[in-house]
C-alpha positions in Angstrom: 141.5 87.6 86.7 143.4 87.5 83.4 140.2 88.4 81.5 139.7 91.5 83.7 143.3 92.5 83.0 143.0 92.2 79.3 139.6 93.9 79.4 141.2 96.9 81.3 144.0 97.0 78.6 141.4 97.0 75.8 139.4 99.8 77.4 142.5 101.8 77.9 143.4 101.4 74.2 139.9 102.3 73.0 139.3 105.3 75.2 141.5 107.7 73.2 139.6 106.9 70.1 136.3 107.4 71.9 137.5 110.8 73.1 138.6 111.7 69.6 135.2 110.8 68.2 133.5 112.8 70.9 135.8 115.8 70.5 135.2 115.9 66.7 131.6 117.0 67.5 132.5 119.6 70.1 133.4 123.3 70.0 137.0 124.3 70.9 135.9 125.7 74.2 134.2 122.4 75.2 137.0 120.1 74.2 139.3 120.4 77.2 136.7 120.8 79.9 137.3 118.8 83.0 136.0 116.3 84.0 135.7 115.0 80.5 132.2 115.2 79.0 132.0 112.1 76.8 128.7 113.1 75.2 129.0 116.6 73.7 126.8 119.2 75.3 126.2 120.8 71.9 126.7 118.6 68.8 128.7 120.6 66.3 128.4 119.0 62.8 130.1 122.0 61.2 133.5 120.4 61.9 132.9 117.7 59.4 131.4 120.1 56.9 134.6 122.2 57.1 136.8 119.2 56.7 135.0 117.9 53.6 134.4 121.3 51.9 137.6 123.2 52.6 139.9 124.9 50.0 141.0 121.4 49.0 138.2 119.1 50.0 139.1 116.0 52.1 137.4 113.9 49.4 140.4 114.6 47.1 142.8 113.0 49.6 140.3 110.1 50.1 140.1 109.4 46.3 143.9 109.5 46.0 144.4 107.1 49.0 141.7 104.7 47.7 143.3 104.7 44.3 146.9 104.1 45.5 146.0 101.6 48.2 143.8 99.6 45.8 146.5 99.0 43.3 149.1 98.4 46.0 146.9 95.8 47.8 145.9 94.0 44.5 149.5 94.0 43.4 150.8 92.8 46.7 148.3 89.9 46.8 149.0 88.8 43.3 152.8 88.9 43.5 152.9 87.4 47.0 150.6 84.6 46.1 152.5 83.6 43.0 155.9 83.9 44.7 154.7 82.1 47.8 153.4 79.2 45.8 156.6 79.0 43.9 158.8 78.9 47.0 156.5 76.5 48.8 155.6 73.9 46.1 157.8 74.2 43.1 161.2 72.6 42.7 164.0 74.7 41.1 167.7 75.2 41.6 168.8 77.3 44.7 165.2 77.8 45.8 166.0 78.0 49.5 169.0 80.3 48.9 167.0 82.7 46.8 164.2 82.8 49.3 166.7 83.4 52.2 168.3 86.3 50.2 164.9 87.7 49.5 163.8 87.4 53.1 167.0 89.0 54.3 166.0 92.2 52.6 163.6 92.8 55.5 166.5 93.8 57.7 167.4 96.7 55.5 166.0 99.9 57.1 163.2 101.4 55.0 164.8 104.9 55.3 168.0 103.7 53.5 166.1 103.4 50.2 164.6 106.9 50.2 167.5 108.6 48.3 168.2 105.9 45.6 164.4 105.4 45.1 164.0 109.2 44.6 166.9 109.3 42.1 165.5 106.3 40.2 162.0 107.7 39.9 163.3 111.2 39.1 165.2 109.7 36.1 162.1 107.9 35.1 160.1 111.2 35.4 157.7 109.6 37.9 158.3 112.0 40.8 155.1 113.8 41.7 153.0 111.0 40.3 151.0 108.2 42.0 152.9 105.6 40.0 156.0 106.4 42.2 154.0 105.3 45.2 152.1 102.4 43.7 155.0 100.5 41.9 157.2 99.8 45.0 154.1 99.0 47.1 153.0 96.2 44.8 155.8 93.9 46.1 156.2 92.9 49.8 158.6 90.5 51.3 156.4 89.9 54.3 153.5 89.0 52.1 155.6 86.4 50.2 156.7 84.9 53.5 153.1 84.7 54.8 151.8 83.1 51.6 154.7 80.6 51.4 154.1 79.5 55.0 150.4 79.0 54.3 151.0 77.1 51.1 153.4 74.8 52.9 150.5 73.7 55.1 148.7 72.3 52.1 149.5 68.5 51.6 151.7 67.7 48.7 149.6 64.6 48.0 146.8 66.9 46.9 148.9 68.6 44.2 150.5 65.3 43.1 147.0 63.8 42.6 146.0 66.8 40.5 149.2 66.5 38.5 148.4 62.8 37.7 145.0 64.0 36.4 146.8 66.3 34.0 146.8 69.6 35.8 149.6 72.1 35.1 151.2 74.4 37.6 148.9 77.3 36.8 145.8 75.1 37.3 147.2 73.7 40.6 147.8 77.2 41.8 144.6 79.0 40.6 142.0 76.3 40.9 143.3 74.0 43.7 145.7 75.9 46.1 144.6 79.5 46.0 141.0 78.9 47.1 142.3 77.1 50.2 144.4 80.1 51.3 141.5 82.5 51.9 142.5 83.3 55.5 146.1 84.0 54.4 144.9 86.3 51.6 142.6 88.2 54.0 145.4 88.5 56.5 147.7 89.9 53.8 144.9 92.2 52.6 144.4 93.8 56.1 148.1 94.1 56.7 148.9 95.7 53.3 145.8 97.9 53.4 146.6 99.2 56.8 150.3 99.8 56.0 149.7 101.6 52.7 146.6 103.6 53.9 148.7 105.0 56.7 151.9 105.4 54.7 153.4 108.8 55.2 157.1 109.0 54.3 157.1 107.9 50.7 154.2 110.3 49.6 155.9 113.1 51.6 159.1 112.7 49.6 157.7 111.8 46.2 154.5 114.0 45.9 154.6 117.8 45.4 151.2 118.8 44.2 148.5 119.1 46.9 145.8 117.6 44.6 147.9 114.4 44.6 148.3 114.1 48.4 147.1 111.0 50.2 145.2 111.2 53.5 148.3 111.1 55.9 149.9 114.0 54.0 146.6 115.8 53.5 145.9 115.4 57.3 149.3 116.9 58.1 148.7 119.8 55.7 145.2 120.3 57.2 146.7 120.4 60.7 149.2 123.0 59.7 146.4 125.2 58.3 143.9 124.8 61.2 146.6 125.3 63.9 145.0 124.8 67.3 141.5 124.1 66.1 141.6 120.6 67.5 138.0 119.6 66.9 138.6 120.1 63.2 141.7 118.0 63.4 139.8 115.3 65.2 137.0 115.3 62.7 139.6 114.8 59.9 141.3 112.0 61.9 138.0 110.2 62.4 137.2 110.5 58.7 140.6 109.0 57.9 140.0 106.0 60.3 136.7 105.0 58.7 137.9 102.6 55.9 140.4 100.9 58.3 137.6 100.2 60.8 135.3 98.8 58.0 138.0 96.6 56.5 139.0 95.1 59.9 135.4 94.6 61.0 134.5 92.7 57.8 137.6 90.6 57.6 138.4 90.0 61.3 137.4 86.3 61.4 139.6 85.3 58.5 142.4 87.6 59.8 142.6 85.7 63.1 142.4 82.3 61.4 145.2 83.4 59.0 147.5 84.5 61.7 146.9 81.3 63.7 147.6 79.0 60.7 150.6 80.9 59.2 153.8 79.3 60.2 152.5 75.9 61.3 154.9 74.2 58.9 158.3 75.1 57.5 
């Protein structure tokens, strides 16, 4: 019975996406016909042609999003893994207090930082550049927390044995601990990729030139231009979802394992 309930919930969540995919191949007149025609009567591929070859092609937004998200994800993984290992396995003064203060920054509303961040980047002449989006995104409190919790599941005896053999902290981190945290790294990769790929507010505030727009901003601008041409908007939305679906499909197994194992200790 419970399986049927969850199956019904899953179908209910997937149906809007199926309707959007179907609608992206329809004409405007066929989109709102009732009952819903899930398979288009006439397949209209011109919607995708218009999306990808408009006044500012969608490929520009794609390249910008890929560039920004790549550096943010790589930066987040590197900084979170290093900080997580330090907080979990190293001994230094006020370690728990520093971690608690760092973790408490999660309760600060994201919107509170918009004005001071804009002023800071304006003084650094970084407004209307991708660097203003990339630099803050390379650090994540949630990522540090996830990596710390996972590193704490590793037995201390393993690190002590390697220390006896002459391994330093860097070798213990890079060659011994990090390879064992693959599920946590994949979990962090999916979470940060999804967050930054869909990020809307920071690019909206810090970017001015249209050729610098990311996909969420470009999609909003595209929607304003096309007005009520919903098949075009759906074609653009389906295009924006592609990388997310690919990343989650490839990394799903490690993602589930990482979520299940994070927080078992500490």
